[in-house]
C-alpha positions in Angstrom: -93.1 143.9 43.0 -89.2 143.8 43.8 -86.3 141.4 43.9 -82.7 141.9 45.1 -80.3 139.8 43.2 -80.1 139.5 39.2 -78.1 137.4 36.9 -75.4 139.3 35.8 -76.5 139.7 32.2 -79.2 141.5 33.0 -77.8 144.4 34.5 -77.8 147.8 32.6 -74.4 149.9 33.1 -74.9 153.0 32.8 -73.3 153.3 28.9 -75.9 150.9 27.9 -78.5 153.1 29.8 -79.5 154.9 26.5 -79.8 151.3 24.4 -81.8 150.2 27.0 -84.8 152.6 27.3 -84.5 153.0 23.4 -85.6 149.2 23.0 -88.3 149.7 25.8 -89.7 153.2 24.3 -90.3 149.8 20.8 -91.1 147.0 22.8 -94.5 147.4 21.7 -96.3 144.4 23.4 -99.2 143.0 20.2 -101.9 141.5 22.7 -101.3 144.5 24.7 -101.3 147.3 22.1 -104.7 145.6 21.3 -106.2 145.4 24.3 -105.7 149.9 24.5 -106.8 150.4 21.1 -110.4 148.3 22.3 -110.1 150.9 25.5 -110.1 153.6 23.3 -112.1 152.5 20.7 -114.7 152.2 23.7 -114.0 155.3 25.0 -114.6 157.5 21.5 -117.5 155.2 20.8 -120.6 157.9 20.5 -123.8 157.5 22.4 -124.1 155.6 25.7 -121.3 153.7 25.4 -118.8 155.8 24.7 -120.4 158.3 27.6 -120.5 154.9 29.9 -117.0 154.0 29.0 -116.0 158.1 29.4 -117.3 157.8 33.1 -115.9 154.5 34.2 -112.4 155.4 33.0 -112.8 158.2 35.1 -113.9 156.8 38.3 -111.2 153.8 37.5 -109.0 156.9 37.5 -109.4 158.7 40.5 -111.0 156.4 42.9 -108.1 153.3 42.3 -105.0 154.5 40.4 -104.0 157.9 41.9 -104.1 156.6 44.7 -102.3 153.4 44.3 -99.7 155.4 43.0 -99.6 157.4 46.1 -99.0 154.4 47.8 -96.4 152.9 45.2 -94.2 156.3 44.8 -94.6 157.1 49.6 -93.2 152.8 49.7 -90.4 152.5 46.8 -89.2 156.1 47.8 -88.8 155.1 51.3 -87.3 152.6 50.3 -84.6 154.2 48.2 -84.3 156.3 50.9 -83.3 154.1 53.8 -81.4 151.4 51.6 -82.5 149.0 53.2 -81.7 145.1 51.8 -84.2 142.7 53.1 -82.2 139.7 51.1 -79.4 140.1 53.8 -81.7 140.4 56.9 -83.4 137.3 56.0 -80.0 135.5 55.9 -78.9 136.3 59.0 -82.3 135.9 60.8 -81.8 132.1 61.7 -84.5 131.2 64.0 -87.2 134.3 63.2 -87.0 132.9 59.6 -90.5 132.1 58.8 -91.4 135.2 60.9 -89.2 137.9 59.2 -90.6 135.8 55.9 -94.0 136.4 56.8 -93.6 140.0 57.2 -91.4 140.3 53.8 -94.7 138.4 52.7 -96.8 140.9 53.6 -95.2 144.1 52.6 -97.6 145.5 49.6 -97.0 143.7 46.8 -94.6 140.9 45.5 -90.7 142.0 45.9 -90.6 140.4 50.1 -92.3 137.1 48.4 -89.7 136.9 45.9 -86.6 137.7 47.9 -87.5 134.6 50.3 -88.1 132.9 47.2 -85.3 133.8 46.2 -83.2 133.1 49.1 -84.6 129.4 49.1 -82.9 128.9 46.1 -79.9 129.4 47.5 -80.4 127.5 50.7 -80.4 130.9 52.9 -84.0 130.0 54.7 -86.1 126.9 55.1 -88.8 125.7 53.1 -91.1 126.9 56.2 -90.2 130.7 55.3 -91.0 130.1 51.7 -94.3 128.7 52.6 -94.9 131.7 55.2 -94.2 134.7 52.7 -96.3 132.8 50.3 -99.2 132.6 52.5 -99.0 136.2 53.9 -98.8 138.2 51.0 -101.3 139.7 48.9 -99.0 141.1 46.2 -100.4 143.9 44.6 -104.0 143.6 45.2 -102.5 145.5 48.8 -101.8 148.1 47.2 -105.3 148.8 45.6 -106.9 148.1 48.9 -104.5 149.9 50.6 -105.8 153.0 48.6 -109.2 152.4 48.9 -110.4 150.7 51.3 -107.9 151.2 54.9 -110.2 149.8 57.3 -110.2 146.5 55.2 -106.3 146.6 54.9 -105.8 146.8 58.7 -107.5 143.5 58.6 -106.7 141.4 55.9 -102.9 142.2 55.7 -102.7 141.0 59.8 -104.3 138.0 59.5 -102.7 137.1 56.6 -99.1 137.5 58.5 -100.6 135.6 61.7 -102.0 133.0 58.8 -98.0 133.0 57.2 -96.7 132.7 60.5 -98.5 130.1 61.7 -98.9 127.7 58.6 -94.9 128.2 58.2 -93.8 126.9 61.1 -96.5 124.0 61.1 -94.6 123.0 57.6 -91.3 123.3 59.5 -92.7 121.1 62.4 -94.6 118.7 60.0 -94.1 118.3 56.4 -93.2 115.2 54.9 -92.4 115.3 51.2 -89.1 116.6 50.4 -89.2 120.3 48.8 -85.4 120.6 48.3 -84.5 123.0 45.3 -82.7 122.2 42.5 -79.2 122.1 42.1 -77.1 125.5 40.4 -80.8 126.7 39.8 -81.4 130.4 39.0 -83.9 132.8 37.9 -83.8 135.6 35.9 -86.6 138.0 37.2 -87.5 141.4 36.3 -85.4 143.5 33.7 -83.9 146.8 35.1 -85.2 149.3 32.7 -82.6 151.8 33.6 -82.2 155.8 33.8 -85.7 157.9 34.2 -88.1 157.9 31.2 -90.1 160.7 29.8 -93.1 158.6 30.0 -92.4 158.2 34.0 -92.3 161.8 34.8 -95.6 162.4 32.1 -97.9 159.7 34.2 -97.0 161.6 37.5 -98.5 164.8 36.1 -102.0 164.2 35.9 -101.9 161.6 39.0 -101.2 164.6 41.6 -104.3 166.8 40.3 -106.0 163.6 40.2 -105.3 162.8 43.6 -106.9 165.6 44.8 -109.7 165.0 43.0 -109.9 161.8 44.8 -109.0 163.1 48.1 -112.4 165.3 48.0 -114.5 162.7 46.8 -113.6 160.6 49.4 -114.4 163.8 51.7 -117.4 164.3 50.0 -116.5 167.4 48.3 -117.3 167.6 44.5 -114.8 169.0 42.3 -115.4 170.2 38.6 -111.8 170.7 37.5 -108.8 171.3 39.2 -106.6 174.2 37.9 -108.9 175.0 35.0 -109.2 171.2 33.8 -112.0 169.4 33.7 -111.7 166.2 36.2 -112.5 164.3 33.2 -109.7 165.3 31.0 -106.9 165.1 33.9 -108.6 161.3 33.9 -108.6 160.1 30.5 -105.0 161.7 30.2 -103.4 160.0 33.1 -105.7 156.6 31.7 -103.7 156.9 28.2 -101.0 157.4 29.4 -100.6 154.8 31.5 -102.0 152.8 28.7 -99.0 153.2 26.7 -96.9 152.8 29.8 -98.4 149.2 29.4 -98.3 148.4 26.2 -94.9 149.7 25.8 -93.7 147.6 28.9 -90.5 145.6 28.5 -91.6 144.0 32.1 -94.0 141.2 33.0 -95.3 143.0 35.6 -92.8 143.2 38.2 -90.4 145.8 38.5 -86.3 145.7 39.6 -85.2 147.1 42.8 -82.7 149.2 41.5 -85.0 151.6 39.1 -86.4 154.8 39.9 -88.9 155.0 42.3 -91.0 157.1 39.6 -90.3 154.4 36.8 -91.5 151.7 39.6 -94.7 153.6 39.9 -95.6 154.2 36.9 -94.9 150.7 35.6 -96.5 148.8 38.4 -99.8 151.4 38.5 -100.3 151.1 35.5 -100.5 147.1 35.1 -102.5 147.4 38.2 -105.3 149.8 36.3 -106.0 147.6 33.3 -107.1 144.6 35.8 -109.4 148.0 37.6 -110.6 148.7 34.5 -111.2 145.9 33.2 -113.4 145.0 36.6 -115.0 148.0 36.4 -116.3 147.9 32.5 -117.3 144.1 32.6 -119.4 145.1 36.0 -121.1 148.1 34.3 -121.3 147.0 30.7 -122.8 143.6 32.2 -125.7 146.0 34.7 -126.6 148.2 32.0 -126.6 146.3 28.6 -126.9 142.8 29.7 -129.3 144.4 32.0 -127.5 141.6 35.0 -127.7 142.1 38.4 -124.2 140.7 39.1 -124.5 141.7 43.3 -127.8 139.3 43.1 -126.6 136.6 41.1 -123.6 136.7 43.4 -126.0 135.9 46.0 -127.6 132.8 45.2 -123.8 131.2 44.4 -122.8 132.9 47.9 -121.9 129.9 49.5 -119.6 129.2 46.8 -118.1 132.8 46.8 -115.4 132.3 49.1 -114.1 128.8 47.4 -114.4 130.5 44.0 -112.1 133.2 45.5 -109.5 130.8 47.1 -109.3 129.1 43.4 -108.5 132.0 41.7 -105.8 132.8 44.5 -103.7 129.7 42.9 -103.3 131.9 39.5 -100.0 132.5 38.9 -99.6 136.8 39.2 -101.1 139.6 41.0 -104.4 140.3 38.0 -106.7 137.8 38.9 -106.4 139.0 42.7 -106.7 142.8 41.6 -109.9 141.7 40.2 -111.0 140.2 43.2 -110.1 142.8 45.0 -111.9 145.4 42.8 -115.1 143.3 43.0 -114.8 143.3 46.9 -115.0 147.2 46.6 -117.5 147.6 44.6 -119.7 145.2 46.8 -120.0 142.4 44.3 -118.1 139.6 46.7 -117.9 139.6 50.8 -115.4 139.6 52.8 -114.9 136.2 53.3 -113.9 135.8 49.5 -111.5 139.0 49.8 -110.0 137.1 53.3 -109.6 133.6 51.1 -108.2 135.2 47.9 -105.6 137.3 49.7 -104.1 134.2 52.2 -104.6 131.8 49.0 -103.0 133.8 46.5 -99.0 134.2 45.8 -98.7 137.3 43.8 -96.0 137.4 41.0 -93.8 135.7 43.7 -95.1 132.2 42.1 -93.5 132.4 38.8 -90.0 132.0 40.2 -90.9 129.4 42.6 -92.0 127.8 39.7 -89.3 128.2 37.5 -86.6 127.4 40.6 -88.6 124.2 41.1 -92.3 123.1 40.9 -92.9 120.8 43.2 -91.9 124.0 45.8 -94.6 125.9 44.0 -97.1 123.4 44.5 -96.7 122.4 47.9 -96.6 126.4 49.3 -99.7 127.1 47.4 -102.0 123.9 49.0 -100.1 124.5 52.2 -101.3 128.4 52.0 -105.1 126.8 50.9 -106.0 125.0 54.3 -104.9 128.3 56.3 -107.6 130.2 53.5 -110.1 127.8 53.7 -110.2 128.1 57.4 -110.6 131.8 57.8 -112.4 132.6 55.0 -115.3 130.4 55.7 -115.3 131.1 59.7 -116.0 135.0 58.1 -118.7 134.1 55.8 -120.1 131.5 58.8 -119.2 133.6 61.9 -119.4 137.1 60.5 -121.1 137.3 57.5 -121.6 141.3 57.3 -118.2 142.0 58.5 -116.7 144.4 56.3 -119.1 144.0 54.3 
């Protein structure tokens, strides 16, 4: 998730980089630290609870986290190498603003959609472009889906893109509500961390052998150790480093476009991983210790699942959306629910939209709900077994 412009007082100069790094090292967040401590305690707990927790942490790491890390590193690395400016491209698009905004929104992560919102705040794009971007975006959940279910991603992302383009065009043509931006508005998005940190490099070290394990599992090859190190220890080390990165992060979730690709990978992967871990633990704890058959229970409210997923999409941020995607990956919710959530969710781009103009944020969210309902229930009624 990126952004192209920042208020000048948020820029970190070269001289201030060491101080900024020291501040970020001490940026412990009590709530995040409590969550991390609970997860560590559960993993160290004796008996079945501890064993199950360690197994689930291992699965979450080698099945999801390492693939998300690889995808993010590839994406942000290419962005740095080719040095393209999304904001300027959008400004010059003229009549192609809506489809280009939808393409930016459909780009994995929240950066493209944030660029569109920022361009709208300065009067460079129309309201339809904002609706197109927010409708097309799947946020960070797209990285998770690409990493674990690329076959589903090949369906979800193009459909979200098409829904964004059509909805944006219709908004520009028929919207009768004035969504004009407040004068002289600006929004501070994500602070720049600065130079590459030791924790960013440390996060990559277990991720490399973890990716080997994950790829082997996809090929149905069991690997007990890599370079003589047991898979369990690789996964737990990677998870522990990720918990530290997340608990000490100075960011909410978004990363700055000028930060190192390694820094952005470590920050965003650790954020996504927390939600994946919570979903894994909640699902298996409920099944093992509470005796609940989650999949059967969800089937009893099957007609409501797409609607519930769409409503969850209204929640700002990527965390709840990552949770829905994780439930789909585990077979707990149908493809129709995933599709509805993908179209209705606006990711982290909704935060600056709310800050700049709540009316714009509410209108764009409501407009994105219409194609979400149509597409989700279209799959539910006419292709119920598709991609499940």
